[in-house]
C-alpha positions as CSV (number, residue, x, y, z in Angstrom):
1,X,-0.1,-0.2,-0.1
2,X,1.2,3.4,-0.9
3,X,1.6,5.7,1.8
4,X,1.7,9.7,1.8
5,X,2.1,12.1,4.2
6,X,0.8,15.8,4.6
7,X,1.7,18.3,6.9
8,X,-1.4,21.4,8.2
9,X,1.8,24.0,8.9
10,X,0.5,26.6,11.4
11,X,2.7,29.2,11.9
12,X,3.5,31.4,14.8
13,X,1.2,34.0,13.6
14,X,-1.4,31.5,13.5
15,X,-1.9,31.4,9.8
16,X,-1.7,27.6,7.2
17,X,0.7,27.0,4.9
18,X,-0.7,25.6,2.0
19,X,0.5,25.4,-1.6
20,X,-1.6,26.8,-5.0
21,X,-1.0,24.4,-7.4
22,X,-1.7,25.8,-11.3
23,X,-1.6,23.8,-14.4
24,X,-2.2,24.3,-17.9
25,X,-6.1,23.8,-18.6
26,X,-7.2,23.2,-14.3
27,X,-8.3,25.6,-12.5
28,X,-5.8,26.4,-9.1
29,X,-6.1,24.4,-6.3
30,X,-4.4,24.3,-3.2
31,X,-2.8,21.3,-0.9
32,X,-1.3,20.9,2.1
33,X,3.3,20.4,1.9
34,X,4.0,16.6,2.0
35,X,4.7,13.9,-0.6
36,X,5.1,10.1,-0.4
37,X,6.7,7.8,2.2
38,X,9.8,6.2,0.7
39,X,11.6,2.7,1.8
40,X,14.6,4.9,3.6
41,X,12.6,6.6,6.0
42,X,13.0,5.0,9.3
43,X,9.1,6.5,9.7
44,X,5.6,8.4,8.5
45,X,6.9,11.2,10.8
46,X,10.5,10.9,9.4
47,X,8.8,11.1,5.9
48,X,6.8,14.2,6.7
49,X,9.9,15.8,8.2
50,X,12.1,15.2,5.0
51,X,8.8,16.1,2.9
52,X,8.6,19.7,4.8
53,X,12.2,19.9,4.4
54,X,12.5,19.5,0.2
55,X,9.0,21.6,-0.4
56,X,9.4,24.3,2.0
57,X,13.1,24.6,3.3
58,X,11.4,24.1,6.7
59,X,11.7,22.5,9.6
60,X,8.3,21.4,11.6
61,X,7.2,20.4,15.1
62,X,4.2,17.5,15.0
63,X,1.9,18.2,17.2
64,X,-0.6,15.1,16.5
65,X,-1.8,12.9,13.5
66,X,-4.9,15.0,12.6
67,X,-6.8,12.6,9.8
68,X,-6.3,9.4,8.1
69,X,-7.9,8.8,4.6
70,X,-7.6,5.5,3.2
71,X,-8.3,3.2,-0.1
72,X,-8.0,0.2,-1.3
73,X,-3.9,1.3,-2.6
74,X,-3.3,4.1,-0.6
75,X,-3.2,5.5,2.9
76,X,-2.7,9.3,3.4
77,X,-1.5,10.3,7.2
78,X,-2.6,14.1,7.9
79,X,-0.4,15.6,10.6
80,X,-1.0,19.0,12.6
81,X,1.9,20.6,13.0
82,X,4.0,24.1,14.1
83,X,6.5,25.4,11.9
84,X,8.7,28.8,12.8
85,X,11.3,28.8,10.0
86,X,10.9,28.1,5.9
87,X,12.2,29.6,2.8
88,X,10.2,28.6,-0.2
89,X,12.9,29.8,-2.6
90,X,15.3,27.3,-1.1
91,X,12.9,24.0,-1.7
92,X,14.6,21.1,-3.4
93,X,11.9,18.6,-3.8
94,X,12.5,17.0,-7.6
95,X,8.8,18.0,-8.4
96,X,9.9,21.3,-8.8
97,X,12.1,20.9,-11.3
98,X,9.7,18.3,-13.1
99,X,8.8,19.5,-16.8
100,X,5.0,19.5,-17.2
101,X,3.9,20.0,-13.6
102,X,2.9,23.3,-13.4
103,X,3.5,26.0,-11.3
104,X,3.8,26.0,-7.0
105,X,3.4,28.8,-4.8
106,X,3.4,29.1,-1.2
107,X,0.5,31.0,0.6
108,X,-0.3,31.9,4.0
109,X,-4.0,31.4,4.6
110,X,-5.7,32.2,7.7
111,X,-7.2,28.6,9.3
112,X,-10.7,30.0,9.8
113,X,-13.9,29.3,7.9
114,X,-13.1,32.3,5.5
115,X,-9.7,31.5,5.1
116,X,-10.2,28.2,4.1
117,X,-13.9,28.6,2.1
118,X,-11.5,31.3,-0.1
119,X,-9.3,28.2,-1.6
120,X,-10.3,25.0,-3.2
121,X,-8.4,22.9,-0.9
122,X,-7.7,18.7,-2.3
123,X,-8.6,16.6,-1.0
124,X,-11.9,18.1,-0.1
125,X,-11.8,15.2,2.7
126,X,-9.6,16.9,4.7
127,X,-10.7,21.0,3.8
128,X,-13.9,19.5,5.3
129,X,-12.1,18.4,8.6
130,X,-10.2,21.5,9.0
131,X,-13.6,23.2,8.6
132,X,-14.9,21.0,11.6
133,X,-11.9,21.9,13.9
134,X,-12.1,25.7,12.9
135,X,-15.7,25.2,14.2
136,X,-14.6,23.2,17.3
137,X,-11.7,26.0,17.9
138,X,-9.1,24.0,16.9
139,X,-6.6,25.7,14.4
140,X,-7.2,29.7,15.3
141,X,-5.5,32.1,17.4
142,X,-4.7,31.0,20.7
143,X,-6.7,27.4,19.7
144,X,-4.9,24.1,21.9
145,X,-3.2,22.0,18.8
């Protein structure tokens, strides 16, 4: 089974980091930083740290597993994490240099209903989970992550 990890990265200013994907012929959409767990990764958390480093040259402090999505051939794990430093200009992930992959732009979005409703976050299931967490007070300023 393929495993993928993604991070809901909350900054010190209580903003959420998301990546806007722009591809020819497809409306823009947003994803959370992350990617596939590789055989050399010591754990899923180690894979997430590697992916955050590759995609945004950042270091995340993982708070907890937030949500898991599973199908017959794929498991996607979404972690809630804090991040204090990152540099999108210093990213090293192989996807950024692959031809035909479109554009990637790192954006800060408020972790509010309005912020989430203003972007087309994929997959929709995690967008729904995040909206529920916001309604419960779990992602905003002062919330206990």
